C-alpha positions in Angstrom: 41.7 -112.7 -25.4 42.6 -109.6 -23.4 42.0 -105.9 -23.6 43.3 -104.4 -26.9 43.0 -107.7 -28.8 40.5 -108.4 -31.5 41.2 -112.1 -31.3 43.7 -114.6 -29.8 44.0 -118.2 -30.9 47.4 -118.8 -29.2 49.9 -120.7 -31.2 47.5 -120.7 -34.2 47.8 -116.9 -34.5 49.4 -116.0 -37.9 49.0 -119.5 -39.3 48.1 -120.0 -42.9 44.4 -119.9 -43.4 43.8 -118.6 -39.9 41.6 -115.8 -38.7 43.9 -114.1 -36.2 47.2 -112.4 -37.0 50.4 -112.5 -34.9 49.3 -109.1 -33.5 45.9 -110.5 -32.4 44.1 -108.6 -35.2 41.1 -110.3 -36.9 41.9 -111.3 -40.4 38.8 -113.0 -41.5 35.5 -113.1 -39.7 34.3 -116.4 -41.2 35.5 -119.1 -38.9 35.4 -117.1 -35.6 32.4 -119.0 -34.1 30.3 -115.9 -34.3 27.7 -114.7 -36.8 29.0 -111.6 -38.6 27.4 -109.6 -41.5 26.8 -111.6 -44.7 27.2 -114.9 -42.9 24.4 -117.5 -42.7 26.3 -119.6 -40.2 29.7 -120.1 -38.5 30.9 -123.3 -36.9 34.5 -122.1 -36.4 36.9 -125.0 -36.9 34.1 -127.2 -38.1 33.2 -125.1 -41.1 33.2 -127.3 -44.2 33.4 -130.6 -42.3 29.8 -131.7 -42.2 26.9 -132.1 -44.7 24.4 -130.8 -43.8 26.2 -128.0 -42.0 28.1 -124.8 -42.5 30.5 -124.4 -45.4 34.0 -123.0 -45.3 32.6 -119.7 -46.6 30.0 -119.6 -43.8 26.9 -120.5 -45.9 24.5 -123.2 -45.1 24.9 -126.5 -46.9 21.8 -128.6 -47.4 20.0 -127.0 -44.5 16.5 -126.0 -45.7 14.8 -125.3 -42.4 17.4 -124.0 -39.9 16.2 -124.0 -36.3 17.6 -123.5 -32.8 18.7 -127.0 -31.7 20.1 -128.2 -35.0 23.7 -127.9 -33.6 24.6 -125.3 -36.3 25.3 -121.7 -35.2 23.0 -119.6 -37.5 21.7 -116.1 -37.9 20.1 -114.8 -34.6 21.8 -117.4 -32.4 24.6 -116.9 -29.9 25.2 -120.6 -29.6 23.7 -124.0 -30.6 24.7 -127.2 -28.8 21.9 -129.2 -30.3 20.4 -131.6 -27.8 22.6 -130.2 -25.1 20.9 -126.8 -25.3 19.6 -125.9 -21.8 21.4 -128.8 -20.1 23.1 -127.9 -16.9 26.8 -127.5 -17.3 26.5 -126.5 -20.9 26.9 -122.8 -21.9 23.9 -122.7 -24.3 20.3 -122.1 -23.2 17.4 -123.8 -24.8 16.7 -120.6 -26.9 20.2 -120.6 -28.3 21.5 -117.7 -26.1 24.6 -118.0 -24.0 24.1 -118.3 -20.3 26.9 -115.6 -20.1 29.0 -114.0 -22.8 32.0 -115.4 -21.1 33.5 -118.1 -23.4 32.6 -116.6 -26.8 36.2 -115.6 -27.7 35.2 -111.9 -27.6 36.1 -109.4 -24.9 32.7 -108.2 -23.7 31.9 -105.5 -21.1 33.0 -106.5 -17.6 35.5 -109.2 -18.8 39.2 -109.1 -18.3 39.8 -111.9 -20.7 38.0 -114.5 -22.9 39.8 -117.6 -24.1 36.8 -119.3 -25.7 35.9 -121.6 -22.8 34.6 -121.5 -19.3 37.3 -123.5 -17.6 39.5 -122.5 -14.7 43.3 -123.0 -14.6 44.2 -121.9 -18.1 44.9 -118.2 -17.4 41.3 -117.0 -17.9 38.8 -118.2 -15.3 35.3 -119.5 -16.0 34.1 -116.0 -15.2 36.4 -114.5 -17.7 38.7 -112.9 -15.1 42.5 -113.2 -15.3 43.8 -115.8 -12.9 46.4 -114.4 -10.4 49.2 -116.8 -11.5 48.8 -115.6 -15.0 48.7 -111.8 -14.4 51.2 -109.8 -16.5 54.2 -109.6 -14.2 57.9 -110.1 -14.2 58.7 -113.8 -13.5 55.9 -115.5 -15.3 58.0 -116.7 -18.2 56.3 -114.4 -20.7 57.2 -110.9 -22.0 54.8 -108.4 -20.7 54.8 -104.6 -21.1 58.3 -103.1 -21.1 60.1 -106.3 -20.2 63.2 -107.1 -22.3 63.4 -110.6 -20.9 61.6 -113.0 -18.5 63.2 -116.3 -17.3 60.4 -117.3 -15.0 61.9 -116.0 -11.8 62.8 -112.7 -10.1 66.5 -113.4 -9.3 69.5 -111.3 -10.2 72.7 -112.8 -11.6 71.2 -115.3 -14.1 71.1 -113.1 -17.2 67.7 -111.6 -16.6 67.4 -109.3 -13.6 64.7 -109.2 -10.9 63.1 -106.4 -12.9 63.0 -108.5 -16.1 65.8 -106.5 -17.8 68.8 -108.1 -19.5 71.8 -107.8 -17.3 75.1 -106.2 -18.5 77.3 -108.4 -20.6 74.5 -110.7 -21.6 74.1 -111.4 -25.3 70.6 -112.8 -25.8 70.0 -115.7 -28.2 67.4 -118.3 -28.8 68.2 -121.2 -26.6 69.5 -119.4 -23.5 66.4 -120.3 -21.5 65.4 -116.7 -21.2 62.3 -115.4 -23.1 63.5 -112.2 -24.8 62.1 -109.8 -27.3 61.0 -111.6 -30.5 60.6 -114.9 -28.7 57.4 -116.6 -27.5 59.2 -119.2 -25.4 62.7 -120.6 -24.7 63.4 -123.9 -23.1 67.0 -124.0 -23.9 68.3 -127.4 -25.0 64.7 -128.7 -24.7 63.6 -126.6 -27.7 62.5 -129.1 -30.3 61.2 -129.1 -33.9 60.2 -132.8 -33.6 58.5 -133.3 -30.3 54.8 -132.3 -29.8 53.9 -129.3 -27.6 57.5 -128.1 -27.2 59.0 -124.7 -27.8 60.4 -124.8 -31.3 64.1 -124.2 -32.2 63.2 -120.6 -33.3 61.7 -119.9 -29.9 58.2 -119.8 -31.1 55.3 -121.7 -29.6 54.0 -124.7 -31.6 51.6 -123.8 -34.4 49.5 -125.5 -37.0 51.9 -125.9 -39.9 55.1 -126.7 -38.0 54.9 -130.4 -39.3 54.4 -131.7 -35.8 51.0 -132.9 -34.5 50.5 -131.0 -31.3 47.6 -131.1 -28.7 44.3 -130.1 -30.3 45.5 -131.1 -33.8 44.4 -134.1 -35.8 47.4 -133.9 -38.2 50.1 -131.6 -39.4 51.8 -131.8 -42.8 53.5 -128.5 -42.5 53.5 -126.4 -45.7 51.5 -129.1 -47.4 48.5 -128.6 -45.2 45.5 -127.9 -47.4 47.2 -128.8 -50.7 45.5 -131.0 -53.3 47.5 -134.1 -52.2 47.3 -133.4 -48.5 45.2 -135.4 -46.0 45.4 -132.5 -43.5 43.6 -129.1 -44.0 44.9 -125.7 -43.1 43.4 -125.9 -39.6 45.3 -129.2 -38.9 42.1 -131.4 -39.2 42.2 -134.7 -41.0 40.3 -134.9 -44.3 40.1 -138.7 -43.9 37.4 -138.6 -41.3 34.5 -140.9 -42.1 30.9 -140.3 -41.4 29.2 -142.3 -38.7 27.0 -145.2 -40.0 23.4 -144.5 -40.6 21.3 -146.2 -38.0 17.6 -146.6 -38.8 15.4 -147.0 -35.8 12.5 -149.4 -36.4 9.3 -149.9 -34.5 9.3 -151.9 -31.3 12.8 -150.9 -30.3 14.7 -152.5 -33.2 17.3 -150.9 -35.4 19.3 -151.7 -38.5 22.4 -150.3 -40.2 21.9 -150.6 -44.0 25.0 -151.4 -46.2 23.6 -150.3 -49.5 21.4 -147.8 -51.3 18.2 -147.2 -49.3 16.6 -145.0 -52.0 13.7 -146.2 -54.1 13.4 -150.0 -53.8 17.0 -151.1 -53.6 18.2 -154.2 -51.7 19.0 -152.1 -48.6 15.4 -150.9 -48.6 14.1 -154.4 -48.7 16.4 -155.4 -45.9 15.1 -152.5 -43.7 11.5 -153.6 -44.5 12.3 -157.2 -43.6 14.0 -156.2 -40.4 11.0 -154.1 -39.5 8.6 -156.9 -40.2 10.8 -159.3 -38.2 10.9 -156.9 -35.3 7.1 -156.5 -35.4 6.5 -160.3 -35.4 8.9 -160.7 -32.5 7.1 -158.1 -30.5 3.7 -159.7 -31.2 5.1 -163.1 -30.2 6.4 -161.7 -26.9 3.0 -160.1 -26.3 1.1 -163.4 -26.9 3.4 -165.3 -24.6 2.8 -162.7 -21.8 -1.0 -163.2 -22.2 -0.7 -167.0 -22.1 
């Protein structure tokens, strides 16, 4: 995210159900990884995925005693990485405050950009400073400022001049390998509506909803995303994900994974009790052997 923008989710801007418009204007605060007024929590793309957790409408689900360290971003917290809070290399401190505002998707004072992470090499550095090779300039393959074209170089005679202006006699079109007004990309004959992570045939960057599973997406059913019969939601996440098995840690270092109902006195409960007893007797036998 750069100066003048309220948000920027790249190719997801303007997508159905998204929070950021094509013009980088915030559409819906719930889902922005930040606690806004009237929200109890906000887990961004993970809203609605976990129980207990945060719902798609940014309300807590089956969380009776929220606390810093529960891996859910709640009121009064800037971040919450659960057991990774305070761990070196992670952005969240043990009191659920960010080590630095850089990486929170918002353009804070002193930042030139903020792309939601603290990695170098993606246009915005770990210190939220624009990286030189991505500075707005003629020849970077993107339309900046008053440019009418940008073909990734500063040569004359190839349709787009060294000043990033269309040269006389050139009729621009999608597929001419020159990024022009109204286009986000243009790879010429390599534009594709079937290959992942390619410039589309309409000269737009890949987006959630283009019916191609691109990097960062679990699925993409196009216009069917989020429908009653779909297995893919509007954020291109699979709705078929299964929960991890419940592992019950028993005394003496043993554990068991029950396969039935562990409520009341069901068979699974008896299995857990039996496993615990067996683990205890095994520990006692080992202890006796060591004494002998």
